[in-house]
KEKOLTI-676848 format. One record per residue (C-alpha): residue in three letters; x, y, z. Coordinates in Angstrom, 2 decimals. Layout:
   r      px      py      pz
 ALA       X       Y       Z
...
***
This chain:
   r      px      py      pz
 MET  -28.36  -15.34   10.89
 ARG  -31.80  -16.85   10.25
 ARG  -30.20  -20.27    9.94
 GLN  -28.46  -19.73   13.29
 LEU  -31.76  -18.89   14.93
 LEU  -33.56  -21.84   13.38
 GLY  -30.70  -24.13   14.34
 GLY  -31.07  -23.13   17.96
 THR  -27.54  -21.86   18.36
 LEU  -28.46  -18.78   20.40
 ARG  -28.09  -18.94   24.16
 ALA  -31.18  -19.82   26.13
 GLN  -30.69  -17.10   28.73
 PRO  -32.09  -13.62   28.03
 VAL  -29.91  -11.45   25.83
 LEU  -29.97   -7.69   26.12
 ILE  -29.83   -5.98   22.78
 HIS  -29.42   -2.25   22.48
 LEU  -30.92   -0.79   19.32
 PHE  -30.00    2.60   17.99
 THR  -31.87    4.46   15.31
 PRO  -31.39    8.15   14.38
 GLY  -32.68   10.24   17.26
 ARG  -33.82    7.32   19.35
 ALA  -32.40    4.67   21.63
 PHE  -34.19    1.97   23.52
 LEU  -33.42   -1.28   25.24
 LEU  -35.10   -4.47   24.18
 GLN  -35.00   -7.74   26.08
 VAL  -35.55  -10.68   23.76
 LYS  -36.14  -14.14   25.13
 LEU  -35.19  -16.78   22.61
 CYS  -35.72  -19.65   24.99
 SER  -37.39  -23.01   25.03
 HIS  -40.88  -21.89   23.94
 ALA  -39.41  -20.56   20.65
 ARG  -37.41  -23.72   20.03
 GLN  -40.22  -26.08   20.93
 ALA  -42.92  -24.32   18.88
 PRO  -44.01  -25.88   15.60
 LYS  -41.72  -25.00   12.73
 GLN  -44.17  -22.63   11.01
 HIS  -44.79  -20.75   14.28
 ARG  -41.07  -20.59   14.99
 VAL  -40.38  -19.09   11.55
 ALA  -43.11  -16.50   12.04
 TYR  -41.82  -15.65   15.52
 ILE  -38.24  -15.25   14.30
 SER  -39.35  -13.15   11.34
 LYS  -41.16  -10.84   13.72
 VAL  -38.05  -10.51   15.90
 MET  -35.87   -9.83   12.85
 ASP  -38.20   -7.03   11.76
 VAL  -37.30   -4.97   14.83
 ILE  -33.73   -6.04   15.57
 PRO  -30.84   -5.07   13.28
 SER  -28.91   -8.20   12.42
 SER  -25.61   -6.54   13.38
 SER  -26.89   -5.82   16.89
 LEU  -28.33   -9.30   17.28
 SER  -25.19  -11.03   16.09
 ALA  -22.90   -8.81   18.12
 VAL  -24.23   -9.97   21.47
 THR  -24.65  -13.65   20.75
 GLU  -22.15  -16.26   21.85
 ASN  -22.06  -17.65   18.32
 CYS  -21.60  -14.41   16.43
 VAL  -18.59  -14.41   14.13
 ASN  -16.60  -11.70   12.44
 ARG  -14.65  -11.95    9.20
 ASP  -12.27  -14.67   10.38
 GLY  -15.05  -16.86   11.76
 VAL  -14.25  -16.47   15.47
 SER  -16.51  -15.14   18.19
 ALA  -15.97  -11.43   18.81
 LEU  -17.05  -11.95   22.42
 ALA  -14.40  -14.60   22.97
 LYS  -11.72  -12.35   21.50
 ILE  -12.34   -9.35   23.71
 ASP  -12.86  -11.62   26.70
 ASP   -9.47  -13.19   26.02
 ILE   -7.70   -9.81   25.86
 LEU   -9.20   -8.72   29.17
 LEU   -8.28  -12.07   30.71
 HIS   -4.64  -11.65   29.73
 CYS   -4.62   -8.07   31.03
 ARG   -5.26   -9.61   34.48
 MET   -7.70   -6.93   35.63
 ASP   -9.44   -7.78   38.91
 ASP  -13.21   -8.19   39.18
 ALA  -13.74   -4.91   41.02
 LEU  -12.01   -2.95   38.26
 LEU  -13.90   -4.79   35.54
 LEU  -17.21   -4.23   37.32
 LYS  -16.56   -0.50   37.61
 SER  -15.58   -0.33   33.95
 SER  -18.70   -2.17   32.84
 ALA  -20.80    0.13   35.04
 ILE  -19.39    3.13   33.15
 VAL  -20.34    1.63   29.80
 ALA  -23.69    0.42   31.12
 ASN  -24.52    3.87   32.40
 PHE  -23.58    5.29   28.99
 LEU  -26.03    2.78   27.45
 ARG  -28.69    3.68   30.03
 ILE  -28.66    0.17   31.43
 LYS  -29.76    0.29   35.05
 GLU  -28.27   -3.03   36.18
 PRO  -25.26   -3.97   34.09
 SER  -24.84   -7.24   35.91
 THR  -28.01   -8.54   34.25
 ILE  -26.18   -8.67   30.94
 ASN  -24.23  -11.66   32.08
 SER  -23.26  -13.28   35.32
 SER  -19.57  -13.11   34.52
 VAL  -18.00   -9.80   35.53
 ARG  -15.53   -9.84   32.66
 ARG  -18.12  -10.96   30.12
 ASN  -20.37   -8.22   31.44
 LEU  -17.85   -5.60   30.25
 VAL  -17.31   -7.43   26.98
 GLU  -20.98   -7.45   26.01
 ALA  -21.54   -3.89   27.16
 SER  -18.52   -2.79   25.10
 ILE  -19.87   -4.46   21.97
 LEU  -23.23   -2.74   22.48
 ALA  -21.51    0.62   22.96
 ALA  -19.39    0.03   19.84
 ASP  -22.62   -0.54   17.94
 LYS  -23.89    2.83   19.18
 PHE  -20.77    4.62   17.94
 ARG  -20.90    2.71   14.64
 THR  -24.56    3.60   14.09
 THR  -23.86    7.26   14.82
 ALA  -20.99    7.26   12.33
 SER  -23.16    5.73    9.61
 SER  -26.22    7.95   10.22
 THR  -24.37   11.28   10.09
 THR  -21.87   12.76    7.67
 GLY  -18.98   15.20    7.58
 LEU  -18.61   17.67   10.40
 ASP  -21.91   16.62   11.96
 SER  -20.63   13.06   12.29
 ARG  -17.40   14.19   13.93
 ARG  -19.26   16.39   16.41
 ALA  -21.73   13.62   17.23
 LEU  -18.94   11.10   17.81
 LYS  -16.94   13.51   19.95
 HIS  -20.06   14.15   22.00
 LEU  -20.57   10.40   22.50
 TRP  -17.01    9.86   23.72
 GLY  -17.40   12.76   26.12
 GLU  -20.73   11.39   27.30
 LEU  -19.17    7.98   27.89
 LEU  -16.73    9.50   30.37
 GLY  -19.27   11.95   31.79
 LYS  -17.34   14.97   30.51
 SER  -17.57   17.56   27.77
 GLU  -15.65   16.90   24.59
 ASP  -14.48   20.52   24.76
 ASP  -12.63   19.83   28.00
 ASP   -8.91   19.86   27.23
 ASP   -8.24   17.61   30.22
 ILE  -10.95   15.06   29.48
 MET   -8.67   12.09   30.25
 VAL   -6.13   13.66   32.61
 ASN   -8.02   12.85   35.78
 SER   -9.74    9.75   34.47
 SER   -9.77    6.66   36.60
 ILE   -8.45    3.29   35.50
 PRO  -12.03    2.02   34.92
 ASP  -12.63    5.05   32.66
 ILE   -9.61    4.19   30.55
 LEU  -10.36    0.47   30.49
 ALA  -13.97    1.14   29.42
 LEU  -12.78    3.33   26.55
 LEU  -10.15    0.78   25.45
 SER  -12.65   -2.08   25.56
 ILE  -15.06   -0.22   23.29
 ALA  -12.24    0.70   20.93
 LEU  -11.21   -2.97   20.80
 ALA  -14.79   -3.94   19.95
 LEU  -14.61   -1.45   17.07
 ALA  -11.27   -2.89   15.94
 ILE  -12.77   -6.40   15.80
 GLY  -15.81   -5.19   13.83
 SER  -16.52   -6.65   10.41
 GLU  -14.89   -5.30    7.25
 THR  -18.24   -4.04    5.96
 GLU  -18.38   -1.62    8.90
 GLN  -14.71   -0.67    8.76
 ALA  -15.23    2.95    7.71
 GLN  -17.69    3.61   10.53
 ASN  -15.43    1.85   13.06
 ARG  -12.46    4.00   12.06
 ALA  -14.50    7.20   12.09
 ALA  -15.71    6.42   15.60
 THR  -12.20    5.67   16.84
 SER  -10.56    8.68   15.19
 ALA  -12.95   10.93   17.11
 ILE  -11.02    9.97   20.24
 SER   -7.97   11.82   18.93
 SER  -10.03   15.02   18.85
 ILE  -10.74   14.96   22.58
 VAL   -7.86   13.06   24.19
 ARG   -4.69   15.07   24.68
 HIS   -3.27   13.61   27.87
 VAL   -4.07   10.54   29.88
 SER   -3.58    9.52   33.46
 HIS   -2.40    5.95   34.07
 PRO   -0.62    5.52   30.71
 GLU    0.64    2.17   32.00
 ILE   -2.90    0.77   31.62
 VAL   -3.01    1.74   27.95
 GLN    0.50    0.35   27.42
 SER   -0.43   -2.95   29.11
 PHE   -3.65   -3.23   27.10
 ILE   -1.97   -2.67   23.73
 ASN    0.99   -4.89   24.64
 THR   -1.44   -7.70   25.50
 LEU   -3.29   -7.21   22.24
 LEU   -0.07   -7.35   20.19
 ILE    1.20  -10.47   21.96
 ARG   -2.19  -12.20   21.70
 CYS   -2.37  -11.49   17.96
 SER    1.21  -12.57   17.40
 ILE    0.68  -15.88   19.22
 SER   -2.47  -16.67   17.27
 LYS   -0.78  -15.88   13.94
 ASP    2.34  -17.87   14.76
 ASN    0.29  -20.91   15.77
 ASN   -0.01  -23.16   12.73
 ASP   -2.58  -25.43   14.34
 VAL   -5.69  -25.57   12.16
 GLU   -7.80  -25.46   15.32
 SER   -6.18  -22.25   16.51
 ASP   -8.20  -19.13   17.20
 PRO   -6.67  -16.43   14.97
 LEU   -7.31  -12.88   16.09
 THR   -8.11  -10.47   13.26
 ILE   -7.73   -6.81   14.12
 ASP   -8.08   -3.55   12.20
 TRP   -4.59   -2.21   12.85
 HIS   -5.59    1.29   11.78
 ILE   -7.70    1.51   14.93
 VAL   -4.92    0.16   17.16
 THR   -2.50    2.65   15.59
 CYS   -4.94    5.47   16.29
 LEU   -5.15    4.43   19.96
 ALA   -1.36    4.12   20.25
 ARG   -0.88    7.55   18.69
 VAL   -3.53    9.21   20.87
 PHE   -2.14    7.72   24.09
 GLN    1.51    8.03   22.91
 VAL    2.23    4.32   23.21
 ASP    5.28    2.59   21.72
 VAL    7.17   -0.66   22.33
 ILE   10.67    0.78   22.66
 HIS   11.11   -0.52   26.22
 HIS    8.82   -3.55   25.91
 ARG   10.78   -6.26   24.12
 GLU    8.04   -8.93   24.11
 ALA    5.56   -6.48   22.59
 ALA    8.24   -5.32   20.11
 LEU    8.81   -8.93   19.00
 ALA    5.06   -9.37   18.67
 THR    4.83   -6.22   16.54
 SER    7.70   -7.47   14.37
 SER    5.91  -10.80   13.86
 ILE    2.66   -9.07   12.86
 VAL    4.46   -6.78   10.40
 ARG    6.55   -9.59    8.88
 GLN    3.50  -11.73    8.22
 ALA    1.39   -8.92    6.77
 LEU    4.20   -7.82    4.42
 HIS    5.25  -11.43    3.57
 LEU    8.85  -10.57    4.45
 ASP    9.74  -14.26    4.61
 ASP    8.20  -15.06    1.22
 ASP    9.54  -13.01   -1.71
 GLU    7.15  -14.66   -4.13
 ARG    3.96  -13.36   -2.47
 MET    2.76   -9.81   -2.98
 PRO    1.35   -8.28    0.21
 ASP   -2.23   -7.06    0.39
 LYS   -2.13   -3.28    0.00
 THR   -4.81   -2.55    2.61
 GLN   -3.13   -4.74    5.21
 ALA    0.29   -3.35    4.35
 THR   -0.93    0.23    4.80
 ALA   -2.23   -0.60    8.26
 VAL    0.85   -2.42    9.56
 LEU    3.24    0.20    8.18
 ALA    1.38    2.83   10.18
 LEU    1.45    0.51   13.22
 ALA    5.20   -0.03   12.93
 ALA    5.89    3.69   12.47
 GLN    3.95    4.44   15.66
 LEU    5.21    1.60   17.88
 LYS    8.86    1.75   16.74
 PRO    9.94   -1.93   17.05
 TRP   13.28   -1.11   15.41
 GLU   15.42   -2.89   17.98
 VAL   14.07   -6.22   16.68
 LEU   12.94   -5.33   13.13
 HIS   15.22   -3.58   10.63
 PRO   13.29   -0.71    9.00
 VAL   14.74   -1.43    5.55
 LEU   12.70   -4.65    5.48
 THR    9.47   -2.63    5.64
 ILE   10.47    0.10    3.17
 LYS   11.02   -2.10    0.12
 PRO    7.54   -3.73    0.06
 ALA    6.01   -0.33    0.80
 ILE    7.57    1.14   -2.36
 LEU    6.46   -1.87   -4.41
 LEU    2.87   -1.15   -3.36
 ASP    3.21    2.60   -4.03
 LEU    2.89    3.27   -0.29
 TYR    5.47    6.05   -0.32
 HIS    3.90    7.89    2.59
 GLY    4.12    4.75    4.70
 ALA    7.78    4.25    3.77
 GLU    8.50    7.91    4.56
 ARG    6.81    7.56    7.97
 ILE    9.05    4.56    8.72
 CYS   12.14    6.72    8.16
 VAL   10.71    9.50   10.34
 SER    9.95    6.91   13.02
 VAL   13.52    5.59   13.06
 ILE   14.95    9.12   13.18
 GLU   12.67   10.00   16.11
 LEU   14.01    7.00   18.00
 GLU   17.68    7.90   17.71
 ALA   19.48   10.95   19.09
 LYS   21.71   11.30   16.02
 PRO   22.16    9.62   12.62
 ASN   23.46    6.05   12.79
 ASP   23.81    3.14   10.38
 LYS   20.19    2.06   10.82
 ILE   18.84    5.52    9.95
 ILE   21.20    5.97    7.00
 GLU   20.36    2.52    5.60
 ALA   16.62    3.24    5.91
 VAL   16.92    6.57    4.08
 HIS   19.16    5.03    1.41
 ALA   16.60    2.27    0.87
 LEU   13.79    4.82    0.53
 VAL   15.55    7.13   -1.93
 SER   17.17    4.38   -4.01
 ALA   13.87    2.49   -4.27
 ALA   12.14    5.66   -5.46
 ILE   14.87    6.14   -8.09
 GLU   14.60    2.52   -9.20
 ALA   10.83    2.96   -9.51
 ARG   11.50    6.05  -11.67
 THR    9.55    8.29   -9.33
 TYR   12.22   10.96   -9.48
 ARG   10.14   13.76   -7.97
 ARG    9.61   11.67   -4.86
 ALA   13.26   10.64   -4.75
 ASP   14.22   14.32   -4.90
 THR   11.75   15.16   -2.12
 PHE   12.99   12.35    0.16
 ALA   16.69   13.10   -0.42
 THR   16.03   16.75    0.42
 LYS   13.93   16.03    3.50
 PHE   16.39   13.50    4.92
 TYR   19.53   15.28    3.71
 GLU   21.18   15.23    7.15
 ASN   20.17   11.62    7.82
 GLY   21.63    9.83    4.82
 GLY   19.96   11.70    1.96
 ARG   23.12   13.67    1.17
 CYS   24.76   10.97   -0.98
 TYR   21.63   10.65   -3.17
 PHE   20.67   14.32   -3.09
 LEU   22.31   15.56   -6.27
 LYS   21.58   12.39   -8.24
 ALA   17.88   12.52   -7.35
 ARG   17.70   16.27   -8.08
 LEU   19.42   15.77  -11.45
 LEU   17.15   12.88  -12.49
 HIS   14.11   14.88  -11.44
 ALA   15.32   17.88  -13.44
 ARG   16.07   15.80  -16.55
 SER   12.65   14.17  -16.38
 THR   10.92   17.51  -15.91
 ILE   12.89   19.30  -18.63
 ALA   12.18   16.53  -21.16
 LYS    8.46   16.98  -20.47
 LEU    8.68   20.79  -20.58
 VAL   10.38   20.70  -23.98
 ARG    7.63   18.50  -25.39
 ARG    4.97   20.81  -23.94
 GLY    6.72   23.94  -25.11
 ALA    6.83   25.34  -21.55
 PHE   10.29   26.85  -22.01
 PRO   10.21   29.54  -19.27
 VAL    9.92   26.86  -16.56
 ILE   13.15   25.22  -17.75
 GLU   15.22   27.99  -16.19
 LYS   13.71   27.25  -12.77
 GLN   14.88   23.65  -13.05
 ILE   18.39   24.78  -13.93
 ASP   18.36   27.11  -10.93
 ARG   17.36   24.22   -8.63
 ILE   20.35   22.22   -9.88
 ASP   22.69   25.17   -9.35
 LYS   21.49   25.54   -5.75
 ALA   21.85   21.81   -5.14
 VAL   25.40   21.89   -6.49
 ALA   26.25   24.85   -4.25
 ARG   24.91   23.00   -1.21
 THR   26.85   19.81   -1.91
 LEU   30.05   21.73   -2.68
 GLU   29.76   23.37    0.74
 ASP   29.60   19.87    2.19
 GLY   32.78   18.86    0.40
 VAL   31.36   16.85   -2.54
 GLU   33.91   18.01   -5.14
 GLU   32.59   16.13   -8.18
 SER   29.16   17.70   -7.85
 GLY   30.20   20.68  -10.02
 GLU   29.87   18.50  -13.12
 ALA   26.09   18.43  -12.67
 LYS   25.77   22.08  -13.77
 ASP   27.38   21.36  -17.13
 GLU   25.51   18.08  -17.52
 ILE   22.02   19.56  -17.05
 ARG   22.74   22.46  -19.42
 SER   24.08   20.14  -22.10
 PHE   21.08   17.86  -21.67
 THR   18.66   20.79  -21.99
 LEU   20.29   22.17  -25.14
 ASN   20.29   18.72  -26.75
 GLN   16.61   18.24  -25.93
 LEU   15.75   21.63  -27.44
 GLY   17.87   20.97  -30.51
 GLU   16.32   17.55  -31.18
 ALA   12.86   19.11  -30.82
 GLY   13.75   21.84  -33.33
 ASN   13.61   24.69  -30.80
 ILE   16.88   26.23  -31.97
 GLU   15.97   29.81  -31.06
 THR   15.21   28.86  -27.43
 ALA   18.43   26.84  -27.25
 HIS   20.45   29.84  -28.46
 ARG   18.74   32.17  -25.97
 LEU   19.43   29.89  -23.00
 ALA   23.01   29.23  -24.13
 THR   23.60   32.99  -24.20
 ILE   22.17   33.39  -20.69
 TRP   24.35   30.57  -19.38
 GLY   27.48   31.76  -21.20
 VAL   27.68   28.49  -23.12
 LYS   28.73   28.24  -26.74
 TYR   25.96   26.64  -28.76
 VAL   26.05   26.07  -32.52
 TYR   23.33   24.15  -34.27
 ASN   25.12   22.01  -36.78
 GLU   22.81   19.66  -38.62
 ALA   25.70   17.60  -39.95
 ALA   27.17   17.27  -36.47
 ILE   23.81   16.23  -35.06
 GLU   23.42   13.61  -37.76
 ALA   26.92   12.34  -37.05
 ALA   26.07   12.09  -33.35
 LYS   22.99   10.06  -34.23
 GLN   25.13    7.63  -36.23
 VAL   27.49    7.25  -33.29
 ARG   24.53    6.42  -31.05
 LYS   23.30    3.86  -33.57
 LYS   26.64    2.08  -33.48
 LYS   26.86    2.23  -29.71
 TYR   23.34    1.08  -28.72
 ILE   20.99   -1.74  -29.72
 GLN   18.87   -0.58  -32.66
 TRP   15.38   -1.64  -33.70
 GLU   16.29   -2.34  -37.33
 ASN   19.14   -4.62  -36.26
 VAL   17.04   -6.99  -34.15
 LEU   13.45   -6.74  -35.42
 SER   12.04   -6.30  -38.90
 GLY    9.36   -3.91  -40.08
 HIS    8.03   -0.71  -38.54
 PRO    7.86   -0.16  -34.77
 PRO    4.54   -1.49  -33.41
 ASP    1.56    0.81  -32.99
 LEU   -0.22    1.09  -29.67
 VAL   -2.99   -1.54  -29.28
 SER   -6.02    0.21  -27.77
 THR   -9.09   -1.89  -28.70
 PRO  -10.15   -5.43  -27.66
 ALA  -10.25   -6.71  -31.24
 ALA   -6.79   -5.31  -32.02
 LEU   -5.38   -6.86  -28.83
 LEU   -6.75  -10.31  -29.67
 ASP   -5.29  -10.10  -33.22
 ALA   -1.91   -8.81  -32.03
 PHE   -1.70  -11.47  -29.33
 ARG   -2.44  -14.27  -31.78
 SER    0.40  -13.04  -33.95
 LEU    2.73  -12.71  -30.97
 THR    2.12  -16.20  -29.55
 ALA    2.09  -17.85  -32.97
 ARG    5.56  -16.53  -33.73
 GLY    6.92  -16.45  -30.16
 GLY    6.61  -20.09  -29.27
 ASP    8.58  -20.72  -26.13
 ARG    9.24  -17.44  -24.28
 PHE    8.34  -13.76  -24.12
 GLY    9.75  -10.57  -22.65
 PHE    7.74   -7.84  -20.97
 ASP    8.17   -4.38  -19.53
 VAL    5.87   -1.68  -18.20
 GLU    5.99    2.10  -18.59
 TRP    4.23    4.57  -16.33
 SER    4.22    8.22  -15.36
 GLU    4.90    9.61  -11.90
 ASP    1.44   11.10  -11.62
 THR   -0.55    8.04  -12.71
 GLU   -1.71    5.26  -10.41
 GLY   -1.10    2.24  -12.64
 ALA    0.57    1.32  -15.92
 ASP    0.45    3.49  -19.05
 ILE    1.83    0.83  -21.41
 LEU    2.57   -2.88  -21.26
 GLN    5.16   -4.11  -23.77
 LEU    5.33   -7.77  -24.80
 ALA    7.87   -9.26  -27.18
 SER    9.07  -12.51  -28.63
 LEU   12.40  -12.83  -30.42
 GLN   10.58  -12.09  -33.69
 THR    8.01   -9.39  -32.89
 ALA    6.63   -7.01  -30.24
 ILE    3.30   -5.46  -29.26
 LEU    2.47   -2.39  -27.16
 VAL   -0.70   -2.60  -25.04
 ASP   -2.61    0.55  -24.08
 VAL   -3.54   -0.55  -20.54
 PRO   -5.67    2.49  -19.53
 ALA   -7.74    2.40  -22.73
 LEU   -8.45   -1.33  -22.49
 SER   -9.04   -1.38  -18.73
 LYS  -11.88    1.15  -18.81
 THR  -14.33   -1.08  -20.70
 GLN  -15.71   -4.51  -19.84
 GLU  -14.79   -5.80  -23.32
 GLY  -11.25   -4.52  -22.90
 VAL  -10.89   -6.20  -19.49
 GLU  -12.15   -9.48  -20.93
 ALA   -9.62   -9.22  -23.77
 LEU   -6.79   -8.49  -21.30
 THR   -7.87  -11.46  -19.15
 ALA   -7.98  -13.81  -22.15
 THR   -4.56  -12.71  -23.42
 VAL   -2.17  -11.06  -20.97
 GLY   -3.81  -12.50  -17.85
 LYS   -3.77  -16.02  -19.26
 LEU   -0.16  -15.73  -20.43
 PHE    1.16  -14.39  -17.12
 ALA   -0.70  -17.06  -15.13
 SER    0.34  -20.01  -17.27
 PRO    2.93  -22.32  -15.66
 LEU    3.85  -23.39  -19.20
 ALA    4.86  -19.88  -20.20
 THR    8.16  -18.11  -19.63
 VAL    7.40  -14.38  -19.39
 VAL   10.66  -12.57  -18.70
 GLY   10.95   -9.21  -16.97
 PHE   13.88   -7.32  -15.47
 SER   13.60   -6.38  -11.78
 CYS    9.90   -6.72  -12.45
 ARG    8.16   -6.65   -9.05
 GLN    7.46   -2.95   -9.53
 ASP    6.14   -3.65  -13.04
 ILE    3.73   -6.29  -11.71
 SER    2.64   -3.95   -8.93
 LYS    1.89   -1.20  -11.48
 LEU   -0.14   -3.60  -13.63
 ARG   -2.15   -4.76  -10.62
 SER   -2.82   -1.22   -9.45
 SER   -4.14   -0.17  -12.87
 ARG   -7.82    0.70  -12.68
 CYS  -10.08   -2.02  -13.94
 THR  -13.75   -1.93  -14.95
 GLY  -15.89   -4.73  -13.54
 GLY  -15.30   -7.21  -10.73
 ASN  -12.05   -9.19  -10.97
 HIS   -8.82   -7.67  -12.18
 TRP   -7.47   -9.12  -15.42
 LEU   -4.23  -10.12  -13.63
 ASP   -6.00  -11.87  -10.73
 ALA   -5.25  -15.36  -12.07
 GLY   -1.64  -15.03  -10.93
 ILE    1.88  -14.65  -12.33
 ASP    3.11  -18.24  -12.40
 GLY    4.75  -17.67  -15.79
 VAL    6.79  -14.62  -14.78
 VAL   10.59  -14.89  -14.46
 ASP   12.90  -12.12  -13.23
 ILE   16.01  -12.18  -15.40
 GLN   17.86   -9.82  -13.06
 ARG   17.65  -12.42  -10.31
 LEU   18.91  -15.14  -12.65
 ILE   21.86  -13.00  -13.74
 THR   22.69  -12.22  -10.09
 GLU   22.78  -15.96   -9.34
 ARG   25.07  -16.54  -12.30
 GLU   27.28  -13.49  -11.68
 PRO   27.34  -13.02   -7.87
 LYS   30.11  -10.41   -8.09
 LEU   27.94   -8.17  -10.25
 LYS   26.33   -5.58   -7.94
 GLN   23.58   -3.05   -8.66
 PHE   23.42   -3.43  -12.43
 GLY   20.60   -2.19  -14.63
 LEU   19.04   -3.49  -17.81
 SER   21.39   -1.51  -20.07
 ARG   24.44   -2.94  -18.28
 ALA   23.04   -6.47  -18.59
 CYS   22.60   -5.94  -22.33
 GLN   26.21   -4.77  -22.61
 LEU   27.40   -7.95  -20.86
 TYR   25.31  -10.52  -22.73
 LEU   24.16   -8.86  -25.99
 ASN   27.41   -6.89  -26.63
 LYS   25.65   -3.51  -26.77
 PRO   23.90   -1.42  -24.11
 LEU   20.29   -0.29  -24.30
 ASP   19.60    3.36  -25.09
 LYS   17.62    4.76  -22.12
 SER   17.21    8.33  -23.42
 GLU   13.41    7.99  -23.70
 GLN   12.96    6.67  -20.16
 CYS   11.66   10.02  -18.90
 SER    9.06   10.35  -21.64
 LEU    5.44   11.31  -21.05
 TRP    4.06    7.80  -21.39
 LYS    0.47    8.78  -20.70
 ASN    0.40   11.09  -23.75
 ARG   -1.26    9.87  -26.92
 PRO   -0.17    9.30  -29.63
 LEU    3.27    7.99  -28.78
 THR    6.20    9.21  -30.85
 LYS    8.13    6.80  -33.04
 GLN   11.10    7.08  -30.66
 GLN    8.89    6.15  -27.71
 ARG    7.49    3.11  -29.50
 ILE   10.96    1.89  -30.44
 TYR   12.26    2.38  -26.90
 ALA    9.26    0.59  -25.35
 ALA    9.40   -2.37  -27.72
 LEU   13.15   -2.83  -27.28
 ASP   12.79   -2.82  -23.49
 ALA   10.63   -5.95  -23.75
 TRP   12.67   -7.53  -26.55
 VAL   16.00   -7.39  -24.69
 CYS   14.42   -9.27  -21.75
 VAL   13.56  -12.26  -23.91
 ALA   16.89  -11.95  -25.75
 LEU   18.78  -12.07  -22.44
 HIS   16.84  -15.16  -21.38
 GLN   17.56  -16.82  -24.74
 LYS   21.27  -16.08  -24.26
 LEU   21.32  -17.58  -20.76
 PHE   19.01  -20.54  -21.50
 PRO   19.27  -21.33  -25.22
 ASN   17.88  -24.88  -24.93
 LEU   14.49  -24.02  -23.40
 LYS   11.79  -25.72  -25.48
 ARG    8.25  -25.01  -24.37
 LYS    5.43  -24.18  -26.72
 ILE    2.25  -22.57  -25.36
 SER   -1.04  -22.32  -27.13
***
């Protein structure tokens, strides 16, 4: 800002700047005209320093022609452009600016600028600054009350009036929308205050007269943003908006684009670009994705954008609430279930199952049972129950097991009523699974008690159990048959990681497999497994990520390997794995995976290209096809955040990574690339 002043980029005409400090507001007219520019340099610096002492830089920059926000474009020009496209006449704009000017205690609003439209623009930016300052200078309930009071004061009404907007004039509504737009264009550093100020509107606005004005305003904004984003010209003027604020306005004023095709297409374009729907290789930004998912759910552009396209990236980013809101939005649009609704619900539930978030899958299948959830309902409930029972057995929380069995029985009864005949098998399956879990854990007495309650014959036969184990060994890939030595221990210190990684890369040579394990109730990854054809390591991601030394070790090893274009790091359906690694908490500035994933290869995609007739296959099925034996997935529902890991968990985790590199070796045996 100082450089802008010294460079003489401010306008010569007087600029009105409204300053707001806690408990005080006053208007200051600053003349940065020829006498400041023509003064000797030392005097000019002193003069500017004096001005800067009393004027907040945000207020000064907000009302200058050359002020820029985060995308480097004048905020004034942006709002001016929106109002221009709304085609409001001068009389309406003048009345609107008078409302804002009166709110700011400006006697003659026309003195702000000679242009009627620009007059409203500058006044709106000043008013936005007032709301922003109030939001930042108060907290909690006091902040909400203060902001509600300001919005009521703007329209000359009490915030307690239920009909605050019902009898409002068009200038009232336009004034409010212009200020909200100024908040939406505010810088990222003031985002929290901007959103707090805007959300206060929802507390006081229940109905609105002239909804067509709000619809026209938001339509214009969407189209303007879409055009600027679609324009590939380097000289274009991209419009950057906080879509959370626009969504708030649309929700408050009950705006959608159902009957506005051009605005619907614009919304679709904005969503597609934010979620990178046309570029599978790029991971969307989570903050941006959250905002546009909320926008899409509110505006309902489903005639031109298939909802399934938005659900898949939402799940990858752990934005389950956003994906759920998309399904609700589609259901609200249609009178009864149709293919679009059913496909959206199927995508949501199946993605949750694939991500191994079985509790969520169960919740979604139950909530949307009548809208496509029925066909996944019992499967999701059964997977959730198996996962929960496995954890309960390890914790010794046996009484809760019976509640899980009861939930399955009720689910079976519901599906049988709906004519799903094969669902009865689930009752026997969950009981057999529970008794096996208890038997393997040595809880024979509990197994006998439950078997008696269920009327199931249960005999603990050690010889039979051992025989069953031998059958499993012959059926599934076994550690001792593919890798030598003991299963790897969990690597939890920087020094141990560096040593283990040197051993891995020295013996691995040309390619590596990886997999990630996590728990439903953890944000990121619990374990990262890496393997070559000769050895495997297990990385304790949470332990290493919480220290600076651990992050540096992860960056120098895992981060470098994943980013290397010379490496071949093979995963299976691994976008969710990468997402979990990136969302793992990280001490310090940059994340250890920030360098990129140029070395990562998805073997599932390669197999699909080679075997196009093969549909919806998992890792175990791929192993059966190419390695002649399936992969034992019995430990998939383990408590991966618990320490220490059991021997069975370590074997399972290591084999998950090993089979990925083994599959790649089978498909591409002649790959010869050595990385250092």
